[in-house]
Biotite code that builds the C-alpha atoms (Angstrom):
import biotite.structure as struc

atoms = struc.array([
    struc.Atom([-120.403, -32.240, 59.960], chain_id="A", res_id=1, res_name="UNK", atom_name="CA", element="C"),
    struc.Atom([-116.874, -31.065, 60.701], chain_id="A", res_id=2, res_name="UNK", atom_name="CA", element="C"),
    struc.Atom([-116.877, -27.794, 62.648], chain_id="A", res_id=3, res_name="UNK", atom_name="CA", element="C"),
    struc.Atom([-113.787, -25.614, 63.076], chain_id="A", res_id=4, res_name="UNK", atom_name="CA", element="C"),
    struc.Atom([-113.265, -22.379, 64.986], chain_id="A", res_id=5, res_name="UNK", atom_name="CA", element="C"),
    struc.Atom([-110.315, -20.189, 63.947], chain_id="A", res_id=6, res_name="UNK", atom_name="CA", element="C"),
    struc.Atom([-109.154, -16.996, 65.644], chain_id="A", res_id=7, res_name="UNK", atom_name="CA", element="C"),
    struc.Atom([-107.251, -14.321, 63.747], chain_id="A", res_id=8, res_name="UNK", atom_name="CA", element="C"),
    struc.Atom([-108.762, -15.643, 60.533], chain_id="A", res_id=9, res_name="UNK", atom_name="CA", element="C"),
    struc.Atom([-109.047, -12.450, 58.484], chain_id="A", res_id=10, res_name="UNK", atom_name="CA", element="C"),
    struc.Atom([-105.475, -12.467, 57.169], chain_id="A", res_id=11, res_name="UNK", atom_name="CA", element="C"),
    struc.Atom([-102.164, -14.288, 57.212], chain_id="A", res_id=12, res_name="UNK", atom_name="CA", element="C"),
    struc.Atom([-101.940, -17.838, 58.471], chain_id="A", res_id=13, res_name="UNK", atom_name="CA", element="C"),
    struc.Atom([-105.415, -17.761, 60.012], chain_id="A", res_id=14, res_name="UNK", atom_name="CA", element="C"),
    struc.Atom([-107.021, -16.883, 56.694], chain_id="A", res_id=15, res_name="UNK", atom_name="CA", element="C"),
    struc.Atom([-105.031, -19.622, 54.938], chain_id="A", res_id=16, res_name="UNK", atom_name="CA", element="C"),
    struc.Atom([-106.133, -22.146, 57.575], chain_id="A", res_id=17, res_name="UNK", atom_name="CA", element="C"),
    struc.Atom([-109.762, -21.097, 57.149], chain_id="A", res_id=18, res_name="UNK", atom_name="CA", element="C"),
    struc.Atom([-109.495, -21.506, 53.366], chain_id="A", res_id=19, res_name="UNK", atom_name="CA", element="C"),
    struc.Atom([-107.938, -24.946, 53.761], chain_id="A", res_id=20, res_name="UNK", atom_name="CA", element="C"),
    struc.Atom([-110.664, -26.076, 56.149], chain_id="A", res_id=21, res_name="UNK", atom_name="CA", element="C"),
    struc.Atom([-113.380, -24.854, 53.791], chain_id="A", res_id=22, res_name="UNK", atom_name="CA", element="C"),
    struc.Atom([-111.762, -26.805, 50.964], chain_id="A", res_id=23, res_name="UNK", atom_name="CA", element="C"),
    struc.Atom([-111.962, -29.899, 53.182], chain_id="A", res_id=24, res_name="UNK", atom_name="CA", element="C"),
    struc.Atom([-115.687, -29.376, 53.706], chain_id="A", res_id=25, res_name="UNK", atom_name="CA", element="C"),
    struc.Atom([-115.646, -27.913, 57.211], chain_id="A", res_id=26, res_name="UNK", atom_name="CA", element="C"),
    struc.Atom([-118.063, -25.360, 58.597], chain_id="A", res_id=27, res_name="UNK", atom_name="CA", element="C"),
    struc.Atom([-115.764, -22.578, 59.811], chain_id="A", res_id=28, res_name="UNK", atom_name="CA", element="C"),
    struc.Atom([-116.455, -19.960, 62.470], chain_id="A", res_id=29, res_name="UNK", atom_name="CA", element="C"),
    struc.Atom([-113.864, -17.190, 62.116], chain_id="A", res_id=30, res_name="UNK", atom_name="CA", element="C"),
    struc.Atom([-113.086, -14.739, 64.924], chain_id="A", res_id=31, res_name="UNK", atom_name="CA", element="C"),
    struc.Atom([-111.154, -11.585, 63.953], chain_id="A", res_id=32, res_name="UNK", atom_name="CA", element="C"),
    struc.Atom([-111.146, -7.836, 64.493], chain_id="A", res_id=33, res_name="UNK", atom_name="CA", element="C"),
    struc.Atom([-112.060, -7.388, 60.826], chain_id="A", res_id=34, res_name="UNK", atom_name="CA", element="C"),
    struc.Atom([-113.782, -9.601, 58.297], chain_id="A", res_id=35, res_name="UNK", atom_name="CA", element="C"),
    struc.Atom([-111.886, -11.646, 55.743], chain_id="A", res_id=36, res_name="UNK", atom_name="CA", element="C"),
    struc.Atom([-112.378, -11.179, 52.008], chain_id="A", res_id=37, res_name="UNK", atom_name="CA", element="C"),
    struc.Atom([-113.311, -14.864, 51.810], chain_id="A", res_id=38, res_name="UNK", atom_name="CA", element="C"),
    struc.Atom([-116.946, -15.441, 50.907], chain_id="A", res_id=39, res_name="UNK", atom_name="CA", element="C"),
    struc.Atom([-118.342, -18.923, 51.439], chain_id="A", res_id=40, res_name="UNK", atom_name="CA", element="C"),
    struc.Atom([-121.670, -20.340, 52.574], chain_id="A", res_id=41, res_name="UNK", atom_name="CA", element="C"),
    struc.Atom([-119.883, -22.469, 55.205], chain_id="A", res_id=42, res_name="UNK", atom_name="CA", element="C"),
    struc.Atom([-117.908, -19.530, 56.624], chain_id="A", res_id=43, res_name="UNK", atom_name="CA", element="C"),
    struc.Atom([-119.454, -17.624, 59.531], chain_id="A", res_id=44, res_name="UNK", atom_name="CA", element="C"),
    struc.Atom([-117.468, -14.526, 60.465], chain_id="A", res_id=45, res_name="UNK", atom_name="CA", element="C"),
    struc.Atom([-117.520, -12.939, 63.919], chain_id="A", res_id=46, res_name="UNK", atom_name="CA", element="C"),
    struc.Atom([-115.942, -9.532, 64.508], chain_id="A", res_id=47, res_name="UNK", atom_name="CA", element="C"),
    struc.Atom([-114.148, -9.707, 67.854], chain_id="A", res_id=48, res_name="UNK", atom_name="CA", element="C"),
    struc.Atom([-111.242, -8.002, 69.601], chain_id="A", res_id=49, res_name="UNK", atom_name="CA", element="C"),
    struc.Atom([-109.670, -10.874, 71.515], chain_id="A", res_id=50, res_name="UNK", atom_name="CA", element="C"),
    struc.Atom([-107.764, -8.458, 73.755], chain_id="A", res_id=51, res_name="UNK", atom_name="CA", element="C"),
    struc.Atom([-111.156, -7.738, 75.350], chain_id="A", res_id=52, res_name="UNK", atom_name="CA", element="C"),
    struc.Atom([-111.500, -10.985, 77.265], chain_id="A", res_id=53, res_name="UNK", atom_name="CA", element="C"),
    struc.Atom([-114.971, -10.544, 78.759], chain_id="A", res_id=54, res_name="UNK", atom_name="CA", element="C"),
    struc.Atom([-116.463, -9.693, 75.359], chain_id="A", res_id=55, res_name="UNK", atom_name="CA", element="C"),
    struc.Atom([-114.585, -12.579, 73.746], chain_id="A", res_id=56, res_name="UNK", atom_name="CA", element="C"),
    struc.Atom([-115.903, -15.034, 76.328], chain_id="A", res_id=57, res_name="UNK", atom_name="CA", element="C"),
    struc.Atom([-119.460, -13.768, 75.837], chain_id="A", res_id=58, res_name="UNK", atom_name="CA", element="C"),
    struc.Atom([-119.233, -14.094, 72.049], chain_id="A", res_id=59, res_name="UNK", atom_name="CA", element="C"),
    struc.Atom([-117.774, -17.587, 72.287], chain_id="A", res_id=60, res_name="UNK", atom_name="CA", element="C"),
    struc.Atom([-120.582, -18.583, 74.652], chain_id="A", res_id=61, res_name="UNK", atom_name="CA", element="C"),
    struc.Atom([-123.133, -17.429, 72.070], chain_id="A", res_id=62, res_name="UNK", atom_name="CA", element="C"),
    struc.Atom([-121.400, -19.572, 69.457], chain_id="A", res_id=63, res_name="UNK", atom_name="CA", element="C"),
    struc.Atom([-121.485, -22.618, 71.723], chain_id="A", res_id=64, res_name="UNK", atom_name="CA", element="C"),
    struc.Atom([-125.175, -22.065, 72.448], chain_id="A", res_id=65, res_name="UNK", atom_name="CA", element="C"),
    struc.Atom([-125.926, -21.909, 68.716], chain_id="A", res_id=66, res_name="UNK", atom_name="CA", element="C"),
    struc.Atom([-124.218, -25.178, 67.756], chain_id="A", res_id=67, res_name="UNK", atom_name="CA", element="C"),
    struc.Atom([-126.042, -28.504, 67.806], chain_id="A", res_id=68, res_name="UNK", atom_name="CA", element="C"),
    struc.Atom([-123.087, -30.700, 68.698], chain_id="A", res_id=69, res_name="UNK", atom_name="CA", element="C"),
    struc.Atom([-125.010, -33.890, 67.966], chain_id="A", res_id=70, res_name="UNK", atom_name="CA", element="C"),
    struc.Atom([-124.724, -32.906, 64.287], chain_id="A", res_id=71, res_name="UNK", atom_name="CA", element="C"),
    struc.Atom([-120.906, -32.804, 64.514], chain_id="A", res_id=72, res_name="UNK", atom_name="CA", element="C"),
    struc.Atom([-118.441, -35.623, 63.978], chain_id="A", res_id=73, res_name="UNK", atom_name="CA", element="C"),
    struc.Atom([-115.448, -33.418, 64.811], chain_id="A", res_id=74, res_name="UNK", atom_name="CA", element="C"),
    struc.Atom([-114.928, -30.016, 66.404], chain_id="A", res_id=75, res_name="UNK", atom_name="CA", element="C"),
    struc.Atom([-111.616, -28.150, 66.266], chain_id="A", res_id=76, res_name="UNK", atom_name="CA", element="C"),
    struc.Atom([-110.426, -24.901, 67.849], chain_id="A", res_id=77, res_name="UNK", atom_name="CA", element="C"),
    struc.Atom([-107.406, -23.191, 66.310], chain_id="A", res_id=78, res_name="UNK", atom_name="CA", element="C"),
    struc.Atom([-106.010, -20.408, 68.492], chain_id="A", res_id=79, res_name="UNK", atom_name="CA", element="C"),
    struc.Atom([-104.110, -18.483, 65.839], chain_id="A", res_id=80, res_name="UNK", atom_name="CA", element="C"),
    struc.Atom([-104.638, -14.812, 66.771], chain_id="A", res_id=81, res_name="UNK", atom_name="CA", element="C"),
    struc.Atom([-101.508, -13.154, 68.087], chain_id="A", res_id=82, res_name="UNK", atom_name="CA", element="C"),
    struc.Atom([-99.214, -10.142, 67.961], chain_id="A", res_id=83, res_name="UNK", atom_name="CA", element="C"),
    struc.Atom([-95.485, -9.572, 68.202], chain_id="A", res_id=84, res_name="UNK", atom_name="CA", element="C"),
    struc.Atom([-95.760, -6.019, 69.559], chain_id="A", res_id=85, res_name="UNK", atom_name="CA", element="C"),
    struc.Atom([-94.454, -4.444, 71.722], chain_id="A", res_id=86, res_name="UNK", atom_name="CA", element="C"),
    struc.Atom([-91.029, -4.902, 70.162], chain_id="A", res_id=87, res_name="UNK", atom_name="CA", element="C"),
    struc.Atom([-89.150, -3.319, 73.026], chain_id="A", res_id=88, res_name="UNK", atom_name="CA", element="C"),
    struc.Atom([-86.611, -4.331, 75.610], chain_id="A", res_id=89, res_name="UNK", atom_name="CA", element="C"),
    struc.Atom([-87.914, -5.354, 79.020], chain_id="A", res_id=90, res_name="UNK", atom_name="CA", element="C"),
    struc.Atom([-88.685, -2.250, 81.043], chain_id="A", res_id=91, res_name="UNK", atom_name="CA", element="C"),
    struc.Atom([-89.487, -0.120, 77.976], chain_id="A", res_id=92, res_name="UNK", atom_name="CA", element="C"),
    struc.Atom([-93.067, -1.257, 77.244], chain_id="A", res_id=93, res_name="UNK", atom_name="CA", element="C"),
    struc.Atom([-96.081, 0.355, 78.881], chain_id="A", res_id=94, res_name="UNK", atom_name="CA", element="C"),
    struc.Atom([-98.585, -1.479, 81.047], chain_id="A", res_id=95, res_name="UNK", atom_name="CA", element="C"),
    struc.Atom([-101.431, -1.264, 78.505], chain_id="A", res_id=96, res_name="UNK", atom_name="CA", element="C"),
    struc.Atom([-99.184, -2.527, 75.697], chain_id="A", res_id=97, res_name="UNK", atom_name="CA", element="C"),
    struc.Atom([-98.253, -5.516, 77.819], chain_id="A", res_id=98, res_name="UNK", atom_name="CA", element="C"),
    struc.Atom([-101.834, -6.185, 78.906], chain_id="A", res_id=99, res_name="UNK", atom_name="CA", element="C"),
    struc.Atom([-103.029, -6.305, 75.304], chain_id="A", res_id=100, res_name="UNK", atom_name="CA", element="C"),
    struc.Atom([-100.126, -8.528, 74.318], chain_id="A", res_id=101, res_name="UNK", atom_name="CA", element="C"),
    struc.Atom([-100.544, -11.119, 77.057], chain_id="A", res_id=102, res_name="UNK", atom_name="CA", element="C"),
    struc.Atom([-104.347, -11.060, 76.832], chain_id="A", res_id=103, res_name="UNK", atom_name="CA", element="C"),
    struc.Atom([-104.218, -11.839, 73.110], chain_id="A", res_id=104, res_name="UNK", atom_name="CA", element="C"),
    struc.Atom([-101.242, -14.208, 72.983], chain_id="A", res_id=105, res_name="UNK", atom_name="CA", element="C"),
    struc.Atom([-101.781, -16.141, 76.204], chain_id="A", res_id=106, res_name="UNK", atom_name="CA", element="C"),
    struc.Atom([-104.968, -15.472, 78.153], chain_id="A", res_id=107, res_name="UNK", atom_name="CA", element="C"),
    struc.Atom([-107.380, -15.558, 75.190], chain_id="A", res_id=108, res_name="UNK", atom_name="CA", element="C"),
    struc.Atom([-106.262, -19.014, 73.989], chain_id="A", res_id=109, res_name="UNK", atom_name="CA", element="C"),
    struc.Atom([-106.207, -20.325, 77.565], chain_id="A", res_id=110, res_name="UNK", atom_name="CA", element="C"),
    struc.Atom([-109.734, -19.075, 78.249], chain_id="A", res_id=111, res_name="UNK", atom_name="CA", element="C"),
    struc.Atom([-111.126, -20.300, 74.917], chain_id="A", res_id=112, res_name="UNK", atom_name="CA", element="C"),
    struc.Atom([-109.500, -23.694, 75.439], chain_id="A", res_id=113, res_name="UNK", atom_name="CA", element="C"),
    struc.Atom([-111.096, -24.011, 78.863], chain_id="A", res_id=114, res_name="UNK", atom_name="CA", element="C"),
    struc.Atom([-114.523, -23.058, 77.516], chain_id="A", res_id=115, res_name="UNK", atom_name="CA", element="C"),
    struc.Atom([-114.067, -25.513, 74.651], chain_id="A", res_id=116, res_name="UNK", atom_name="CA", element="C"),
    struc.Atom([-113.176, -28.383, 76.998], chain_id="A", res_id=117, res_name="UNK", atom_name="CA", element="C"),
    struc.Atom([-116.108, -27.729, 79.347], chain_id="A", res_id=118, res_name="UNK", atom_name="CA", element="C"),
    struc.Atom([-118.533, -27.393, 76.444], chain_id="A", res_id=119, res_name="UNK", atom_name="CA", element="C"),
    struc.Atom([-117.503, -30.695, 74.882], chain_id="A", res_id=120, res_name="UNK", atom_name="CA", element="C"),
    struc.Atom([-116.751, -32.710, 78.015], chain_id="A", res_id=121, res_name="UNK", atom_name="CA", element="C"),
    struc.Atom([-119.287, -35.422, 77.111], chain_id="A", res_id=122, res_name="UNK", atom_name="CA", element="C"),
    struc.Atom([-118.870, -35.137, 73.322], chain_id="A", res_id=123, res_name="UNK", atom_name="CA", element="C"),
    struc.Atom([-117.551, -38.513, 72.112], chain_id="A", res_id=124, res_name="UNK", atom_name="CA", element="C"),
    struc.Atom([-116.445, -37.344, 68.672], chain_id="A", res_id=125, res_name="UNK", atom_name="CA", element="C"),
    struc.Atom([-113.055, -36.054, 67.602], chain_id="A", res_id=126, res_name="UNK", atom_name="CA", element="C"),
    struc.Atom([-112.169, -32.786, 69.312], chain_id="A", res_id=127, res_name="UNK", atom_name="CA", element="C"),
    struc.Atom([-108.887, -30.938, 69.024], chain_id="A", res_id=128, res_name="UNK", atom_name="CA", element="C"),
    struc.Atom([-107.225, -27.657, 69.922], chain_id="A", res_id=129, res_name="UNK", atom_name="CA", element="C"),
    struc.Atom([-104.266, -26.149, 68.080], chain_id="A", res_id=130, res_name="UNK", atom_name="CA", element="C"),
    struc.Atom([-102.295, -23.329, 69.675], chain_id="A", res_id=131, res_name="UNK", atom_name="CA", element="C"),
    struc.Atom([-100.115, -21.510, 67.161], chain_id="A", res_id=132, res_name="UNK", atom_name="CA", element="C"),
    struc.Atom([-96.684, -21.180, 68.724], chain_id="A", res_id=133, res_name="UNK", atom_name="CA", element="C"),
    struc.Atom([-93.327, -19.803, 67.578], chain_id="A", res_id=134, res_name="UNK", atom_name="CA", element="C"),
    struc.Atom([-89.640, -20.595, 67.693], chain_id="A", res_id=135, res_name="UNK", atom_name="CA", element="C"),
    struc.Atom([-89.518, -17.619, 70.057], chain_id="A", res_id=136, res_name="UNK", atom_name="CA", element="C"),
    struc.Atom([-91.061, -19.888, 72.703], chain_id="A", res_id=137, res_name="UNK", atom_name="CA", element="C"),
    struc.Atom([-87.703, -21.660, 72.932], chain_id="A", res_id=138, res_name="UNK", atom_name="CA", element="C"),
    struc.Atom([-85.200, -18.992, 71.904], chain_id="A", res_id=139, res_name="UNK", atom_name="CA", element="C"),
    struc.Atom([-84.734, -15.567, 73.539], chain_id="A", res_id=140, res_name="UNK", atom_name="CA", element="C"),
    struc.Atom([-84.509, -12.513, 71.282], chain_id="A", res_id=141, res_name="UNK", atom_name="CA", element="C"),
    struc.Atom([-83.518, -9.056, 72.464], chain_id="A", res_id=142, res_name="UNK", atom_name="CA", element="C"),
    struc.Atom([-86.619, -6.875, 72.153], chain_id="A", res_id=143, res_name="UNK", atom_name="CA", element="C"),
    struc.Atom([-89.047, -9.798, 72.260], chain_id="A", res_id=144, res_name="UNK", atom_name="CA", element="C"),
    struc.Atom([-89.328, -10.419, 76.002], chain_id="A", res_id=145, res_name="UNK", atom_name="CA", element="C"),
    struc.Atom([-93.130, -10.231, 75.789], chain_id="A", res_id=146, res_name="UNK", atom_name="CA", element="C"),
    struc.Atom([-93.458, -12.361, 72.654], chain_id="A", res_id=147, res_name="UNK", atom_name="CA", element="C"),
    struc.Atom([-90.993, -15.029, 73.773], chain_id="A", res_id=148, res_name="UNK", atom_name="CA", element="C"),
    struc.Atom([-92.555, -15.350, 77.210], chain_id="A", res_id=149, res_name="UNK", atom_name="CA", element="C"),
    struc.Atom([-96.171, -15.394, 75.992], chain_id="A", res_id=150, res_name="UNK", atom_name="CA", element="C"),
    struc.Atom([-95.432, -18.144, 73.464], chain_id="A", res_id=151, res_name="UNK", atom_name="CA", element="C"),
    struc.Atom([-93.419, -20.120, 76.012], chain_id="A", res_id=152, res_name="UNK", atom_name="CA", element="C"),
    struc.Atom([-96.351, -19.866, 78.397], chain_id="A", res_id=153, res_name="UNK", atom_name="CA", element="C"),
    struc.Atom([-98.738, -21.062, 75.700], chain_id="A", res_id=154, res_name="UNK", atom_name="CA", element="C"),
    struc.Atom([-96.554, -24.086, 74.957], chain_id="A", res_id=155, res_name="UNK", atom_name="CA", element="C"),
    struc.Atom([-96.468, -25.063, 78.630], chain_id="A", res_id=156, res_name="UNK", atom_name="CA", element="C"),
    struc.Atom([-100.235, -24.638, 78.846], chain_id="A", res_id=157, res_name="UNK", atom_name="CA", element="C"),
    struc.Atom([-100.537, -26.996, 75.873], chain_id="A", res_id=158, res_name="UNK", atom_name="CA", element="C"),
    struc.Atom([-98.359, -29.613, 77.544], chain_id="A", res_id=159, res_name="UNK", atom_name="CA", element="C"),
    struc.Atom([-100.181, -29.375, 80.869], chain_id="A", res_id=160, res_name="UNK", atom_name="CA", element="C"),
    struc.Atom([-103.653, -29.311, 79.317], chain_id="A", res_id=161, res_name="UNK", atom_name="CA", element="C"),
    struc.Atom([-102.869, -32.384, 77.230], chain_id="A", res_id=162, res_name="UNK", atom_name="CA", element="C"),
    struc.Atom([-101.484, -34.177, 80.286], chain_id="A", res_id=163, res_name="UNK", atom_name="CA", element="C"),
    struc.Atom([-104.641, -33.411, 82.262], chain_id="A", res_id=164, res_name="UNK", atom_name="CA", element="C"),
    struc.Atom([-106.886, -34.607, 79.454], chain_id="A", res_id=165, res_name="UNK", atom_name="CA", element="C"),
    struc.Atom([-105.482, -38.112, 79.875], chain_id="A", res_id=166, res_name="UNK", atom_name="CA", element="C"),
    struc.Atom([-107.816, -38.387, 82.886], chain_id="A", res_id=167, res_name="UNK", atom_name="CA", element="C"),
    struc.Atom([-110.957, -37.641, 80.848], chain_id="A", res_id=168, res_name="UNK", atom_name="CA", element="C"),
    struc.Atom([-113.357, -40.221, 79.438], chain_id="A", res_id=169, res_name="UNK", atom_name="CA", element="C"),
    struc.Atom([-113.573, -38.233, 76.184], chain_id="A", res_id=170, res_name="UNK", atom_name="CA", element="C"),
    struc.Atom([-110.291, -36.274, 76.060], chain_id="A", res_id=171, res_name="UNK", atom_name="CA", element="C"),
    struc.Atom([-109.600, -33.202, 73.985], chain_id="A", res_id=172, res_name="UNK", atom_name="CA", element="C"),
    struc.Atom([-106.372, -33.537, 72.007], chain_id="A", res_id=173, res_name="UNK", atom_name="CA", element="C"),
    struc.Atom([-104.309, -30.363, 72.101], chain_id="A", res_id=174, res_name="UNK", atom_name="CA", element="C"),
    struc.Atom([-101.061, -29.425, 70.386], chain_id="A", res_id=175, res_name="UNK", atom_name="CA", element="C"),
    struc.Atom([-98.906, -26.394, 69.804], chain_id="A", res_id=176, res_name="UNK", atom_name="CA", element="C"),
    struc.Atom([-97.660, -25.827, 66.266], chain_id="A", res_id=177, res_name="UNK", atom_name="CA", element="C"),
    struc.Atom([-94.681, -23.626, 65.441], chain_id="A", res_id=178, res_name="UNK", atom_name="CA", element="C"),
    struc.Atom([-95.159, -22.453, 61.829], chain_id="A", res_id=179, res_name="UNK", atom_name="CA", element="C"),
    struc.Atom([-91.714, -21.001, 61.197], chain_id="A", res_id=180, res_name="UNK", atom_name="CA", element="C"),
    struc.Atom([-91.071, -17.826, 59.234], chain_id="A", res_id=181, res_name="UNK", atom_name="CA", element="C"),
    struc.Atom([-93.871, -16.833, 56.854], chain_id="A", res_id=182, res_name="UNK", atom_name="CA", element="C"),
    struc.Atom([-94.709, -13.997, 54.501], chain_id="A", res_id=183, res_name="UNK", atom_name="CA", element="C"),
    struc.Atom([-97.229, -12.225, 56.747], chain_id="A", res_id=184, res_name="UNK", atom_name="CA", element="C"),
    struc.Atom([-98.073, -8.836, 58.165], chain_id="A", res_id=185, res_name="UNK", atom_name="CA", element="C"),
    struc.Atom([-96.293, -9.795, 61.364], chain_id="A", res_id=186, res_name="UNK", atom_name="CA", element="C"),
    struc.Atom([-93.021, -10.065, 59.452], chain_id="A", res_id=187, res_name="UNK", atom_name="CA", element="C"),
    struc.Atom([-93.625, -6.576, 58.053], chain_id="A", res_id=188, res_name="UNK", atom_name="CA", element="C"),
    struc.Atom([-94.093, -5.258, 61.588], chain_id="A", res_id=189, res_name="UNK", atom_name="CA", element="C"),
    struc.Atom([-90.820, -6.893, 62.630], chain_id="A", res_id=190, res_name="UNK", atom_name="CA", element="C"),
    struc.Atom([-88.937, -5.380, 59.670], chain_id="A", res_id=191, res_name="UNK", atom_name="CA", element="C"),
    struc.Atom([-90.316, -1.921, 60.478], chain_id="A", res_id=192, res_name="UNK", atom_name="CA", element="C"),
    struc.Atom([-88.911, -1.962, 64.019], chain_id="A", res_id=193, res_name="UNK", atom_name="CA", element="C"),
    struc.Atom([-85.553, -0.432, 64.939], chain_id="A", res_id=194, res_name="UNK", atom_name="CA", element="C"),
    struc.Atom([-82.149, -1.965, 65.605], chain_id="A", res_id=195, res_name="UNK", atom_name="CA", element="C"),
    struc.Atom([-82.287, -0.419, 69.065], chain_id="A", res_id=196, res_name="UNK", atom_name="CA", element="C"),
    struc.Atom([-85.538, -2.224, 69.897], chain_id="A", res_id=197, res_name="UNK", atom_name="CA", element="C"),
    struc.Atom([-84.897, -5.470, 68.012], chain_id="A", res_id=198, res_name="UNK", atom_name="CA", element="C"),
    struc.Atom([-81.324, -6.703, 67.781], chain_id="A", res_id=199, res_name="UNK", atom_name="CA", element="C"),
    struc.Atom([-82.039, -9.283, 65.028], chain_id="A", res_id=200, res_name="UNK", atom_name="CA", element="C"),
    struc.Atom([-83.779, -6.929, 62.589], chain_id="A", res_id=201, res_name="UNK", atom_name="CA", element="C"),
    struc.Atom([-81.234, -7.316, 59.766], chain_id="A", res_id=202, res_name="UNK", atom_name="CA", element="C"),
    struc.Atom([-81.561, -11.103, 59.837], chain_id="A", res_id=203, res_name="UNK", atom_name="CA", element="C"),
    struc.Atom([-85.324, -10.822, 59.521], chain_id="A", res_id=204, res_name="UNK", atom_name="CA", element="C"),
    struc.Atom([-85.009, -8.337, 56.653], chain_id="A", res_id=205, res_name="UNK", atom_name="CA", element="C"),
    struc.Atom([-82.743, -10.839, 54.909], chain_id="A", res_id=206, res_name="UNK", atom_name="CA", element="C"),
    struc.Atom([-85.397, -13.552, 55.218], chain_id="A", res_id=207, res_name="UNK", atom_name="CA", element="C"),
    struc.Atom([-87.525, -11.477, 52.849], chain_id="A", res_id=208, res_name="UNK", atom_name="CA", element="C"),
    struc.Atom([-84.833, -10.395, 50.395], chain_id="A", res_id=209, res_name="UNK", atom_name="CA", element="C"),
    struc.Atom([-83.454, -13.943, 50.187], chain_id="A", res_id=210, res_name="UNK", atom_name="CA", element="C"),
    struc.Atom([-86.896, -15.477, 49.628], chain_id="A", res_id=211, res_name="UNK", atom_name="CA", element="C"),
    struc.Atom([-86.853, -17.562, 52.802], chain_id="A", res_id=212, res_name="UNK", atom_name="CA", element="C"),
    struc.Atom([-90.380, -16.715, 53.957], chain_id="A", res_id=213, res_name="UNK", atom_name="CA", element="C"),
    struc.Atom([-92.819, -19.581, 53.384], chain_id="A", res_id=214, res_name="UNK", atom_name="CA", element="C"),
    struc.Atom([-96.303, -18.949, 52.054], chain_id="A", res_id=215, res_name="UNK", atom_name="CA", element="C"),
    struc.Atom([-99.145, -19.144, 54.541], chain_id="A", res_id=216, res_name="UNK", atom_name="CA", element="C"),
    struc.Atom([-101.014, -21.582, 52.287], chain_id="A", res_id=217, res_name="UNK", atom_name="CA", element="C"),
    struc.Atom([-98.085, -24.013, 52.430], chain_id="A", res_id=218, res_name="UNK", atom_name="CA", element="C"),
    struc.Atom([-97.835, -23.784, 56.226], chain_id="A", res_id=219, res_name="UNK", atom_name="CA", element="C"),
    struc.Atom([-101.597, -24.174, 56.622], chain_id="A", res_id=220, res_name="UNK", atom_name="CA", element="C"),
    struc.Atom([-101.458, -27.293, 54.468], chain_id="A", res_id=221, res_name="UNK", atom_name="CA", element="C"),
    struc.Atom([-98.783, -28.850, 56.671], chain_id="A", res_id=222, res_name="UNK", atom_name="CA", element="C"),
    struc.Atom([-100.848, -28.167, 59.793], chain_id="A", res_id=223, res_name="UNK", atom_name="CA", element="C"),
    struc.Atom([-104.098, -29.508, 58.336], chain_id="A", res_id=224, res_name="UNK", atom_name="CA", element="C"),
    struc.Atom([-102.326, -32.656, 57.157], chain_id="A", res_id=225, res_name="UNK", atom_name="CA", element="C"),
    struc.Atom([-100.989, -33.119, 60.701], chain_id="A", res_id=226, res_name="UNK", atom_name="CA", element="C"),
    struc.Atom([-104.488, -32.824, 62.148], chain_id="A", res_id=227, res_name="UNK", atom_name="CA", element="C"),
    struc.Atom([-105.607, -35.783, 60.029], chain_id="A", res_id=228, res_name="UNK", atom_name="CA", element="C"),
    struc.Atom([-103.025, -38.037, 61.713], chain_id="A", res_id=229, res_name="UNK", atom_name="CA", element="C"),
    struc.Atom([-103.033, -39.662, 65.154], chain_id="A", res_id=230, res_name="UNK", atom_name="CA", element="C"),
    struc.Atom([-100.984, -36.814, 66.621], chain_id="A", res_id=231, res_name="UNK", atom_name="CA", element="C"),
    struc.Atom([-99.608, -36.905, 70.157], chain_id="A", res_id=232, res_name="UNK", atom_name="CA", element="C"),
    struc.Atom([-101.638, -35.110, 72.812], chain_id="A", res_id=233, res_name="UNK", atom_name="CA", element="C"),
    struc.Atom([-99.864, -32.217, 74.542], chain_id="A", res_id=234, res_name="UNK", atom_name="CA", element="C"),
    struc.Atom([-96.985, -32.129, 72.080], chain_id="A", res_id=235, res_name="UNK", atom_name="CA", element="C"),
    struc.Atom([-95.300, -29.050, 70.634], chain_id="A", res_id=236, res_name="UNK", atom_name="CA", element="C"),
    struc.Atom([-94.800, -29.638, 66.911], chain_id="A", res_id=237, res_name="UNK", atom_name="CA", element="C"),
    struc.Atom([-92.503, -27.622, 64.655], chain_id="A", res_id=238, res_name="UNK", atom_name="CA", element="C"),
    struc.Atom([-92.979, -27.302, 60.901], chain_id="A", res_id=239, res_name="UNK", atom_name="CA", element="C"),
    struc.Atom([-89.303, -28.230, 60.462], chain_id="A", res_id=240, res_name="UNK", atom_name="CA", element="C"),
    struc.Atom([-90.256, -31.797, 61.416], chain_id="A", res_id=241, res_name="UNK", atom_name="CA", element="C"),
    struc.Atom([-92.299, -32.074, 58.214], chain_id="A", res_id=242, res_name="UNK", atom_name="CA", element="C"),
    struc.Atom([-90.004, -30.447, 55.652], chain_id="A", res_id=243, res_name="UNK", atom_name="CA", element="C"),
])
């Protein structure tokens, strides 16, 4: 049995990844604030607000307790859930806005990755973690100080985690994957911001009008194809490498 766990799987890229995994025969556990419209006998949906870290950890522990890992040939965790808000210059966002942002974009994937590694320390089968990154991890944008820094932090966690796993008898392979610009709700949020808060807003509006936004199903396909290769542990991959 191939088991996959996907966060933020009720819409956008996460939903497309879940669909792709189901098509490949995986059992999929989906964690999201709301349930997806997908109905499948191999899809188990968990309603969870990943900005609430204690509750998220408790729910993930229940999942781990329910799985008979001896039945699995591979287990994959895809940390996809994320937000771009607050779209504000540094110094303008409130403390609670920032807490929710960093808890969802950085702390939740770090905590879930740690739980995953401890859970499967002696599991000899294939085990992998994917952290969904962004070009914003490498490039600063005015108004995205939170988003850029949380994604940069996640990429460095990926690199360090992968480096540490080299010391393990049964290492987890972990990568970051930057999916590029897609036709998602996050893009709609970006386009609805103001020029004052987000300097690049016109460029992002043009991505839509000029048809430059890739479909989530296409991006999910590229990622799932990558996972079937002997990918490099701790590496940050960008979809541009595969186009």
